[in-house]
C-alpha positions in Angstrom: 0.0 0.0 0.0 1.3 3.4 -0.9 1.4 5.8 2.0 2.9 9.1 2.7 6.2 8.8 4.5 7.7 5.9 2.4 11.4 6.5 1.8 14.2 5.1 -0.3 17.9 5.8 -0.7 20.3 4.9 -3.5 24.0 5.3 -4.2 26.1 5.2 -7.3 29.5 6.2 -8.6 29.6 8.9 -11.3 31.2 7.3 -14.4 32.5 8.8 -17.6 29.4 8.2 -19.7 27.4 10.2 -17.1 29.4 13.3 -17.6 28.1 16.2 -19.7 30.5 15.5 -22.7 29.0 12.0 -22.8 25.7 13.5 -24.2 27.5 14.3 -27.4 25.6 12.8 -30.3 22.4 12.5 -28.3 21.6 16.1 -27.8 24.0 17.9 -30.1 27.7 18.6 -29.4 28.3 18.7 -25.7 32.0 17.7 -26.1 33.3 21.1 -25.1 31.3 21.2 -21.8 33.0 20.6 -18.4 33.3 16.9 -17.4 30.8 16.9 -14.6 27.6 14.9 -13.8 25.0 15.8 -16.5 21.7 17.1 -15.1 19.8 14.5 -17.2 21.6 11.7 -15.2 21.0 13.4 -11.9 17.3 13.5 -12.8 17.3 9.9 -13.9 18.9 8.9 -10.6 16.3 10.8 -8.6 13.5 9.1 -10.6 15.1 5.7 -10.1 15.2 6.4 -6.3 11.5 7.4 -6.3 10.6 4.1 -8.1 12.7 2.2 -5.6 10.6 3.9 -2.8 7.2 2.7 -4.1 7.8 -0.4 -6.3 7.8 -2.9 -3.4 4.4 -1.5 -2.2 2.6 -1.5 -5.5 0.1 -4.2 -6.5 1.2 -6.9 -9.0 0.9 -5.6 -12.6 1.4 -2.0 -11.4 4.3 0.3 -12.0 4.7 4.1 -12.3 5.7 6.7 -14.9 7.2 10.1 -14.3 4.9 13.0 -15.1 6.6 16.0 -13.6 10.0 16.9 -12.2 11.2 20.2 -10.7 14.8 19.8 -9.6 17.6 22.3 -9.1 21.1 21.0 -9.9 23.2 23.2 -7.6 26.7 21.8 -7.6 29.0 19.9 -10.0 30.1 16.3 -9.3 33.2 14.9 -11.0 33.8 11.4 -12.4 34.6 8.8 -9.7 32.7 10.5 -6.9 29.8 8.7 -5.2 26.4 10.3 -5.2 23.5 9.5 -2.9 19.8 10.2 -3.4 16.8 10.1 -1.1 13.2 10.1 -2.2 10.3 10.5 0.2 6.6 10.0 -0.8 4.9 13.2 0.4 1.5 13.1 -1.3 -0.8 10.4 -2.6 -3.8 11.7 -4.6 -5.4 8.8 -6.5 -2.9 7.6 -9.0 -0.7 10.7 -8.6 2.3 10.4 -6.3 4.5 13.3 -5.3 8.0 12.9 -3.9 10.6 15.1 -2.2 13.9 14.2 -3.9 17.4 15.2 -2.8 20.9 14.3 -3.9 24.4 14.7 -2.4 28.0 13.9 -3.2 30.9 13.8 -0.7 31.1 17.6 -0.6 27.4 18.3 0.1 24.1 19.0 -1.7 24.0 18.7 -5.5 20.3 18.7 -6.2 16.8 18.9 -4.7 13.2 19.3 -5.6 10.0 17.5 -6.2 9.0 14.7 -8.5 5.5 13.4 -9.5 4.7 9.9 -10.8 1.5 8.3 -11.9 0.6 4.7 -11.0 -0.2 2.6 -14.1 -1.6 -0.8 -14.9 1.3 -2.1 -17.1 -0.8 -4.3 -19.3 -3.4 -1.6 -20.0 -0.7 1.0 -20.6 1.1 -1.3 -23.1 -2.1 -1.8 -25.0 -2.5 1.9 -25.3 1.1 2.3 -26.5 0.6 -0.5 -29.1 -2.6 1.1 -30.4 -0.8 4.5 -30.7 2.2 2.8 -32.5 -0.2 1.2 -34.9 -1.3 4.6 -36.1 2.2 5.9 -36.8 
């Protein structure tokens, strides 16, 4: 059961592909940018931590999808440094779940904000995606 107050923590080491220049070829030429943790990877890490928070409490056949993220990335993190994220479920409104998310490296805060996810029935969602793909 999903209830306010659920929490999760995750840790990972920043690797070369997670640095801003690693986005080269995906979103244009980022090769001249500083070699620090890219915001898109920080956001993904925070989303993963929110999923970790709720997945063990969801019914079989359920999962969640991100619908909103509002995060500030306040400090750079170099390759090789460990980062830690925390997610806390702070609101449950029907299928909508809101989290407080925070991340740190060894030197302190690197990002914080809120994240919203929607609970989905995986089979029904996949049917909708397949129907949409059939029209493409």
